[in-house]
C-alpha positions, 0 to 999 in steps of 0.5 A, a space after each residue: 500499499 502506498 504511503 504517498 501523501 499524493 493521489 489516494 495513498 494511505 496518508 492522503 487527504 482524500 483517504 482521510 476525508 470523512 464521508 457524509 454523516 461522520 460523527 465529529 465527536 470521534 475526532 477529539 479521542 483521536 487527538 487525545 490518543 496523541 496528546 496523552 502520550 506526548 504529555 509524558 514529557 511533564 513526568 520525565 523527572 521521575 526518571 532523574 533519580 534512578 538514572 543517577 544510580 544506573 551503575 551503583 544501583 543502591 547509590 550513585 557510583 563513580 561514572 554515574 550521571 549527575 542531575 545537571 547532566 540529566 537535566 539537559 534531556 528534558 531541556 533538549 526535548 522542549 527546545 526541539 518541541 518548539 523548533 519542530 512545531 515551528 518548522 513542520 507547521 507548514 508541511 503539516 498543512 500540506 500533507 494532513 494530520 494522518 501523516 503528521 501523527 504517523 511521523 510524530 509516533 515514529 519520532 516519539 516512540 523511536 526516541 524512547 528506543 534510542 534512549 533505551 539503547 543509550 541507557 543500556 550502553 551508558 552513553 548519554 549522547 544517545 539519550 540526548 539524541 533519542 529522547 531529547 532530539 528525536 523525541 522532542 521532534 515527535 513532541 512538537 509535531 504531535 502537539 500541533 498535528 490535530 489542532 487545525 483539524 479539531 478547529 475545522 470540525 468544531 467551528 461552533 466550539 473552537 475553544 472547547 475542541 482544542 481544549 479537549 486535546 491540549 488538556 490531554 497534554 497537561 494530563 499525560 503526566 498523570 498516566 506516565 508518572 505512575 506507569 513509569 514508577 510501576 514499570 521500573 519497580 517491575 523490571 528492577 533487579 540487583 543489577 538493574 534499575 529497570 530504566 532501560 526496559 521501562 523505556 522500551 515498553 513505554 516507547 512501544 506503548 506510546 507508538 501504538 497509541 499514537 498510531 491509533 490516533 493516526 488511523 482514527 483521524 479524519 478531516 471534514 469535506 471542504 463545504 462541511 458544516 455541523 448539522 443545524 449550524 450556520 455561521 452567525 449573520 452578525 459577524 464578530 469583528 474579531 472572528 474572520 471568515 478569510 484566511 491568511 497564509 502562514 508565511 504572511 501571518 508572521 508579518 502581521 503585528 497580531 502574530 507578534 502581539 499574541 507571541 508576547 502575550 503567550 510568552 509572558 503568560 507562560 513565563 509567569 506560570 512555568 517558573 512557579 511550576 518548576 519550583 512549586 515544591 521548594 517554594 511552598 516549603 520555604 514560604 511556610 518554613 517548618 509547616 509544610 512536609 515534603 509529602 505535603 509539598 508533593 501534594 501541592 505540586 499535584 494540585 497545581 498539575 491538576 489545575 493546569 490540566 483542568 484549566 486547559 479545558 475550562 478556559 478554552 470552553 469559556 472563551 467560546 462564550 466570552 471571546 478569546 481576547 476577553 479570556 486573555 484579559 482575564 488571564 492577565 488582569 486576575 493573574 497580576 492581582 493574584 501574584 501581587 497578593 500571594 506573598 501576603 498569604 505566605 507571610 500571614 501563614 494562610 496555606 489554604 489561600 496560598 494553594 487556591 491562588 496558585 491553583 487559579 494561576 496555574 489553571 490560567 497557565 494551562 488555559 493560555 495554551 489551549 485558548 491560543 489555537 482558537 484565538 489564531 483561527 479567529 484572527 487568521 482563519 482555519 486554512 493554515 492555523 496548525 502551521 501558524 500555531 506551530 510557529 507561535 509555540 516558539 514563545 513557549 520555548 522562550 518562556 521555558 528559559 525566561 521563567 525558571 531563570 527569573 524565579 531561580 536567579 532572583 530568589 538566589 540573589 535575594 538569599 545572598 543579600 540576607 533576605 530570609 528564604 520565606 520572603 525570597 520569592 516576594 520580589 519575583 512574584 511582583 515581577 511576574 505581576 508586572 510581566 502580566 500587566 505587559 501582557 495585558 497591554 499586548 492583548 489590548 492592541 490585538 485588532 482584526 488582521 488588515 484585509 491586505 494580509 488576506 488570501 484572495 479567492 483565487 489564491 485560496 483556490 490554487 492552494 486547495 488544488 496544490 494540496 489535493 493534487 
């Protein structure tokens, strides 16, 4: 069977165009089959401690990898997630979601297998290549591959549809973390930590799950509309019926305003997420046990996951721009008041406020694809979304650096650890105010950037021939 994306091969758009009467609610599970797998990245830290004892088994031995060395595995994966999402976006729009999801499955599953070989041979460069580079490419392509398809199937519920899938990325760690621990325990022996075998099993399982998603995915016919739904007669100025080419989109101020809006929202959240356990223990010195701090991390992860569905669904009713206004305004207020919760010893409000902050962190990810579709149309939204995700990669550097280095500077200046995060939280609030201003300047895309009907026809012909 041909796997060519042209003509009528297995991966062609003709082969996956849904027949009349197809149930569009079959598409979110197909997207989840991918996102629940690649969401494993958020749980990679469970491997860090066992991988420092691969040689010593009971404790680290000479030649074992240290935590800074292992930290580069996750960092590389996130960097290549951003790069692959940005560079593969245009290709994704040309070949369709099935081929993209197949490539993502091969890269992500194959990355685990190569990393397993690196662990077995104790060659860190193979682990970097496998999970970091190849796995990161699978992360990026897998992340964006179902997005534009979901938006086309749910023109009436764009936010909710993308929220369902991207919620899976946030929730993937809830599956991966206990699964990883259980597998390592099963394979552990007096001579092995069980990490190699765990990587092999997870690579195979994730490949199979992602391939199920690739087999199940369908795209709607060009003239398809949900039964009983018609586009609103009164057109919302912030929701275009035109399309902007992917290469033209990055020339618009709207793209870069949204880039900064996403970057600032993620910067504020990701730094907290990375230091949550330490932060709550230092804010309530002696009052929070490590186990309770781990529970706090779990609450934040749950808020991150649920916020992706909740806020994107809310955006279908209040609008994407207004939803981002809520993120920035409410977030800034919470960052200003949360240090007071620590100094007053109010643990409940401290946890609640940070849970709300993390829900909006997740909501920023799930709402932005629909925001892009509103502004730039649906034709190239997957590719445009991929390029916008470079903001995530940048925030992945800014956030932890701001939180870690400012805290350390405060401690070095003699500030008690319990108060060392105060300045950082105020700075995060200022960043969100800047994000509020960026969002305020987002206007409908000028008509000169829109594709003409003739251009749209040529692009459609090129994609199907």
